[in-house]
N, C-alpha and C positions, 0 to 999 in steps of 0.2 A: 327983180330980183334981191332976195336982203342975201349982205355981203358974207359969208360962214366964221368965224374966230379958231384960227389952231391959234395955240399952243406950243409953245418949243425947252421940253422942257430942259432943256441940253444934254448932260452927261447926267450919269445916277452918280449916288452916292462911291460904290465901287469904286466904278471907272474912271472916276478922278484920282478914288489915291490906289490905283493902275497907274497910271499916264505920273505919280508925284513918287514913284515905287522906283518906275523907269528915268525918270531923272537923277533919282539917288545913284542911282548904277550905270546912268548917265560919265557920273563926274566920281562915282570910284574907277570908274577903269579911265577915267585919262589922270585920275595920280593924283587927286586929289582928294581921294580919302576909302575908304579901308581898301586892304586890298590882298582879300582873299577870298576869290569866290564861294569858292567850295563848306570853308570852312558858316558862308554867309546860305548857304543851300544846304545845311547839315541843320543850321539856325533855325532858318525859316519851315524845315521839314518837321521839328522839334516844334514847333509854335503851334498845329495847326489842328482843328479838334482830328481824336482818336480817328472819325473813318477817311476822311485826308491824308492822315498819317499815316496807318497802315498803307490806302494804296502807294502814297507816295517818295514811301519809304520799299517798302517791293519795287514802285519802279526802279529807283533809285538806285536798287543794289541789279537787276535787270542789266540794267543801261552802261551802269559801268563794268558790270563783268562778259559779259559783250559784246561792248561796242569802245575799248580806254582807248582810245582815241578822243575822244568826245569832251571836251573838261566839261565844270556843270557850272553852274552861274547860273547869276538869278534873271530875269524879262519879263519886266510889268511885274513883278514880285513874286512867284513864281520859280520854283527850278525849270529849269534850261540847262538844254546835253548841245557846248557846241564845236565847229568842228573847225579850223584857223579865222574862232573867235562870226563866225558863224551862226547865231542857232540852229538846226537841225532838227530838234522835237525839243517838246516840254510837255508840263506837268500841271491843268491848271485843278489851280481844289477847289471843289465845289464849293467851298463858304468863304470862296474869297468873291462870285459873283451871286449867294446864295441860288443855288441850282440841285438840283434832285442829284446829277453824281457828277462826279470827278470829267478833265478831258483829259487824253491822248492827245498831242498833237503834231503835226511834223508840216514842217517850215517847204515850199519846195527848193530849197535846199539839199530833204532828202533824196538821196535816191529809188525816191517807192514807187512808180512809175509800173502799169502793169497796161498799154493799151490806149487806149482813147480815153480815160475814164479810171481812175481811183479813191477813196478815201485818202482821204488829209487828217481826217478826227476821229477815239473813239472816245466813246461814254466810260465810262469804267465806274460800275460797283463795285463792283472786287474779284479778284485775280485769281482764277480757279488755276493747277498745276499746267493746264493744258490753255492759255490764253498766257502764260507768264513765255512757255514755249513759243506760241506764235508772236510773244514783243517783242524776245529774242529777238525772232526773224526778222522781223520785221527792222529792230533796230544796228545789224550787220550788213542789210539793203541796201537802209538807208544812208549811213558811210561806203558803200563801196563795194 
């Protein structure tokens, strides 16, 4: 019986870049780097390709308007929103990992439990008024 050779290619270039981003964020949080997380989030959003930028701007606006207790910060190089330093929700641009849609995700810190099973991430291709209303309800629920 011939042994089959399996190769492990490791992390993708995009995953390695996200890990480098996270290391920079931790350095900044420790006081050895920049100390304006909101400015970093807004700059990151401004640098996104147009389709991601439009979504990220709307997500940012809805979250900050409906959950003012959350603070914006970068998390793996992407906009995230935290309560007491712990990420509650985050936006992941489609371009970041070369996916066909952006993602809005919720961490286990989010209080969005609904019975015994509930979604923790949503694919975003665009945001309608109804989508923004649902997002507003979710983030309000997420912070309790």
